[in-house]
C-alpha positions, 0 to 999 in steps of 0.5 A: 499495520498492513502493507499495501500496494496502492495503484494510482491512475497513470503512475507507477504503484506505490508501496507503504503501510496503513494503520487500518484498512479504508472503510467503504465510505472513506474518501482518502487513504493515508499511506506511511513510508511511500516508496516504489515496489523496488524500494526507491523514492517516488519521483514526484514526493520530496525526500523527507516525505513520510506520510502521503494522503491520496484521494480515492478518485485517483486510485484504480485499486489497492493490494493488501500484502499478507503479514508475516503471521499469515505467511507462517501458516501452512495450508493443506499439502498434498504429497 
């Protein structure tokens, strides 16, 4: 699973998880557990919503957040 932030045209960014990153020819992205950055519900979704399908023509860009394994890696440190 990848944690992503999806920036939709004229809306607040939505955070969620995707099972795989979209390919270059994809037309949609399926976001699991959609929520706002602060963890609150997305105002235009029902409370019971667990997946959201967003067409790419509505998306400005997608941020892929580092996974827990990546955060544990220590890079070069200059002392």
